[in-house]
N, C-alpha and C positions, 0 to 999 in steps of 0.2 A: 571641318577639321578632323584629322585622323584620330583614331583612338589613342595612338602613342602620344600625340601632342595634347590631347584632351586630359591626359593623366596629370599634366602640370597644373590644371585648374582645380586645385584643392584649396581649402580655406587658408588664408594668409595668416602668418604669425607676426607678432610685434617685432620690429627690428630697431636697432639703435641707429642714431644719426650717422655714426661711422660706417656701419654696414650698409645703410641706405645710400650713402655717398659712393661707396665702392660699387654697389650694384648699379647705381645711376650712371656711372662712368662706363661700366661694362655694357649697359643697355644702349648708351649713346653710340659706342663703337659698333655694336651689333646692328643697330637700326639706321645708322647714318647712310649706308649705301642704298637702302630701300627708299628712304625719304628723298635722297638726291635723285634717284632714278625716276621717282614719281614726279617730282617737280620738272625734271628735264623732259620727261614725256609730255607733260602739260604744255610746256613752253614750245617744244618742237612741233607739236601737232596742232597748235592754235593758228592754223592757216587762215588768211594769207600773211599774218604777221610773223608766224614761225616758219619752220622748214616746209611743212606740208601735212596733209591728212594722214591718218593711220591707214594701214593696209596698202600702201603704195611705196615703191622704192623711190628715193630721192637721191640725186647724184651730184657729186662735186665734179665739175667739168674741167678744173685746172688745179695745179698745185696751190695749196693754201699758203698765204704769207702772214696770216693774222692769228691763227690759233697757237696755243702753247705747245711747243715742240712738234710742229707739223712735220710729217715726213715728205721727202721729195723723191719717193720711190714708187708710190701707188696713188691712184685716184680712189676716193671713197664713194661708197653707196650705202644707204641705210634705210631701214624701215621699222616702224613700230607696229606690232600686231596686237589686236584685242581678240582674245579667244573666247570671250563670254558667249558669243553666238555660234561658236563652232570652229572647226579646224581651218587652217589656211594651207594652200599648196604653194611651195616655193619652187619656182622654175629657174634653172640656171642654164646658161648658154654653153655651147662648145667653145672653149677659149683657144682651141688649137694649140694646146700645150703651154699657153701663156699662164704664168703663175697667178693664182688668186686664192684668197681664203675668205670664207663666209662664216662668221661666228654668230651664234645665237645665244644671247645673254638672257638669263632670267632676271627678275626684278631685284634680286640680291646681288647682281653683277657677275654671277658665276656663268662661265661658258659651258653650256650643257651639250652643245653640238657644234662641230667645226667641220664644214664642208670645204672642198676645194682640192688643190693639187696634192697635198700630203695624204688626204684620207679618201675622199670619194673620186678623185681624179678630175680631169678637165673636160670630160665629155658632157654633153647636155643631159639633163635629168630633172626629175620632179620629186619633191620631198613633202610629205604631209606633216605639218606641225599641229599636233592635236593637244587639247587640254588634258590636264591630269585626270585620270579615271575615265576618260571617254571610251566607250565600248562599241563605237561604230566601226565600219569597215572602210578601207581606202581602196581606190582602183588598183587593179592588178599591175604589178611592176613598179608601183610607187612605194618608196620606203617611208615607214611611219616613224616619227620622232615625237615622243611625249614630252611636253613642256612642264617644268616644275611649278610655274606660276601662270596666272591668268593672262598677264601681259608679257610680251617679250620684245627685245630690241635686237635687230639684226644689223651687223656692220660688215661691209664687204670692202676688201682692199684688193684692187686689180693692178698688177704690175704695169708700169708706164715708163717708157723710154724717152722722157722729156716732152716738151710742147709739140714737137713735130709728130709725136705719136698719139696726140690727143684724139684725133678723129677716129682712129682705129679702136681706141679704148671706149669712146662714146658709143660705138656700134655694139660693143660687147655689153656695156652697161644696160643698154636697152633690152638685153635678154634676161636680166634679173627681174622676175615678175612675181608678185604676190596675188593669189586668187583665192577667194573663199571657196572651200571645198563644195559648198552648196551651189556654187556657180560654175563648177568645173565642167568644161565642155560646152558652155554657153557663151554668148556674147558678154563682154565685160560691162558691168553696170557702173555708172558714175559713183564716185565716193562722196557720201554726204559730208558737208562741211559743218563742223560744230565749233563755232566761234565763241569763245568764252571771254566776254568783255572784262571780267574780273581777273583774268590771268595776266600777270605781269610779264610781258615779253621784252621789256627794256632792261631788266636786271638779270644778270647771269644766274642760272639755277643755283650754283654753289653759294653765291652771295645771298640768295633768298633763304636757303637752308641755314646758313650761318647766322642770319639775322632773326631766326625764329626764337621765341621765348621757350623756356622749358615746357610750359603748358601746351603751347601750340605744337612743338616738335613731338612730344610723347603722345599726345592725343591723335595727331596725324598718323603716327606710326602704328598705334593700336588699331585705328580704322583700316589702315592698309593691310595689316596682317589678317583681316577677315577675307580679303580678296586675294592677296598674294601669300600663299601658304608657306610657312617656315619649312626649312629642310628637316628631314626626319632625324638628323643628328643634332638638331638644335634643342632637344629636350632639356639639357642642363641649364642653358641660359634662360629658357622660358620659365623653368622652375625658379631660378634666381629672381627674374623680373616679377614673378607673381608675389614675391615677398613685399614689394613696394606697391602692389596693386595694379601692375601693368600686365595685361593679358591680351592675347590676340582676340580681336573682335569685341572687346568690352571698352566702352568710352572711358577715357582717363581724365579725371577732373582733379587737377593738382590742388585746388583750393579745398577739396573735400578730403584730401589725404592727411594722415597723421602729421603732426608738427615736425617730427624728425624727418619724414620723407620730404615735406615742403622745403625745409631748410637745406637738405642734401641736394635735391634736384635743382635748387636755385643756382647752384654752382657747378653742377655735373657737366653741363654742356661746355662751359668755359674751360673747365679742367680737362675734360675729355678731348677737346680740340687742341689744347696745349700739348697734351701727350702725343697726339697724332703728328703735330708739326715737329715736335722735338725728335720724334723717332724717324723722320724721313731720311736723314743722313745715314742711319744705321739699319735701314729696312732690309738690306741685303749685304752679303759679305763683299769686301773690297779686296781685289787682287791686282797687283801692279798699278795701283792707283785708279782702277776701274771698278765701279759698283756693279756686281754681277747678280742680277735678279733672275735666277734660273729655277726657282722653286716656289711653290705655293702662290702662284699668280695665275689669274684667269679662272682657276678653280681653287677655292680657299679652305675647304673643310671648315673646321671650327676656329681658324685663325682670324678672328673678327677684327682685331686691331689692324692687322695688315690689310685685310679687305677694305676697311674704312680708309686707310692711308692711300691705297691704290686708287680708290674711287675719287679721293680728293685731288690727287696729282695726275691721274691718267684714266678717267672713266672710260670703260670699254677695252681694257687691256686684254690681250690674247694670252693663251697658255704658252709656256716656253717652248713647247714642241713646235709651235707655229712661228714664234718670233721671240728672240731675246734682244734686249737693247742695252748693252753695257754703257754706262754713263761715266765719263771721266770725272774724277773727284780731285785728284792732284797730279802734278807733273813730277819729273824726276827730282826737283828740288823740294818736294813735299809741300808745295803751295798750289792753290788753284791756278789753272791756266789763265793768263791775262794777255790781252792784245798787245801789250807793250813788249812782249817777248816773241821770240821765234822758236818754233818747235818742229820736231820731226817724229813720225811714227814709223819705225823700221820693222817690217815683217821679214823674217827669214824665209827662205824658200819653202820650208815646211811649217811655217807659222801663220800662213794666210787664214783669214776667218773661215772656219769650216761650215759652209752653208750649202744645203742641197739646191736651193733656189738661187739666191744672190745675196750680196752684202753691200753695205754703204756706210759712210761716215758723214754725219751732218753737223753743221756749225750753227750755233745760236748765240745770242748775247747772254748776259748773266741772269736775265729774267726768263729765258727759255723761248725767246722769239727770234725768228730769222732777221738778219740785218742786210740791207742792200750793200752790194759791193761792185767794183768796176766791171767785173766780167759776169755778173748775175749767176754766180756759181755758189750754191748753198750746200752741195753734197758731192762727194766723189765715191766711186765704188767699182766693182768688178765689171760693170757694164760700160764704163767709160774707157777712153783710149789711154789707159795708164801706161807709163813707161817703166819697165822692169829693169833691174840691174843685170849685169852679165851673168851673175851667179844665180839668177832666178829670184832674188829678194826684191822687196818693194819698199820704197820710201814715199811717205805722204808728207808734204811740206805745209805747215800751218803757220801763217804769218799775215800781217796786214799789208806789208809792202810787196809789190810785184817782184817775183824772183827772176833769175836769169832764164833765158828762153828754153834751155834744156830741162828746166824744172816746171815749166808752165802747166804741162799736162797733169802733173801730180800736186798742183797747188790748191789748197783749200783756204780761201781768204778768211781772215779773222777780223772781228770788229775791234775797235779800241775799247780798253777797259776789260772788265770781267767777261768771260765767255764760257759757253757750255758746249761740250763735244759729245755726241751720242753716236755709237756704232750700232748698226742693226744687222742681224743675221736672220734671214727668212728661211724657215724650215732648217734650223740648225742641226748639225750632225751630233751624235751622242757625246763626242768629246767636248763639245761646247756646253753641254747640259750637265755632265757629271764632274766637271772640274779639271779634266785633263788639258783643256786649252783655256787660255785667257788672253786678252789683248796685250800687246807689249807696252812697256812703259812709254808715256809721252815724254820725250826727251827735250829738255830746254837747251837751246843752242846759244853759242856766243853771238853777240850782235854784230855780225859782219855785214858789209854793204850788199852782198849778193845772197845772203841766207845760206852760205855753204856750211856743210857739216864740218866741225872742227876736228 
């Protein structure tokens, strides 16, 4: 632990139950992403029941239809790295100008490096991911990236033009390779499998974390902070947690804590989680009925509540410079969109989503999952054969019933009942980040037989 963080480890003073409760909730929000990442890593790497071993990229070979709000724009690749035995080299292929973004997350869920089209480009390259404080050397021409935590999670999104494009993307995915620096230039060694029979791979990681008792949660977090160093700016929250006996690297025994702390922490997890859930609708500003999460995401600073909420609803979020995802909250009648109605999104000629890479609009049900439809279309965007109006404007038709033939190319089928609409801008332009642009209002139409605009 650094000297700065160690200064928080001074003798604790007595706290009231009220203060202990406040600190307990703050600590829960601060620690939730760390514990969730830890459990996710254990489940994911418990191969063959999980995704696969650490130190190897694993690839999604087709669009997902099962996950919460999956995108239909990219195929995913991911890898977990354990840097306790030294650095890894991440090799990326030449994607021939095809868009991709490779994000490297620390165990607090912050993206500390983002490779790909926007930053490092689309040419082939090699990047050394080294542990904090490592003083070795990397091969000439290889860029060095220091990781804030001992374990890191890499997520890759590679642009995909539908199922007919899968084979080409699969060849590119094979070019994402993780190699221990100690083996660089040698033949690859097989990855040892570490099967943990006690690891629950049947229960979703978030459900496992949510089911933890206060004693289990806080003791797990205290142990993890020995391995996964807190950020240098975390001194204030560490000093606060010390007041209730919770310190990085020191076992936390709730039964040995003062009565006030025991009473407070017995409800801190429940209250902390309620606060997170209640804050979801207002986590970002809403403009024209769209929630615009364009700041403090992917890298959170000391905004611990927001970091916890994003981990809960979208673990692995990217910084807004790489992706923003406006979420529709209400339509023109100030009510949430519902499949019983017919809607239109009208973009003026100069109002199209400002994205350097590409944009899309994806449809989900009210729970955030894709729903089958007659034409198997789950998203529309600028890579599709959209039909523009004579003045250069664009209309997207959102409804359950099939529209007339002239509107078919711009039809996004909707499910019955509540629905969710998410717009995605990959490598958004500045005006999408600073508030000069927002999606137009989702207009509720009259219920005509052909879905015409009244």
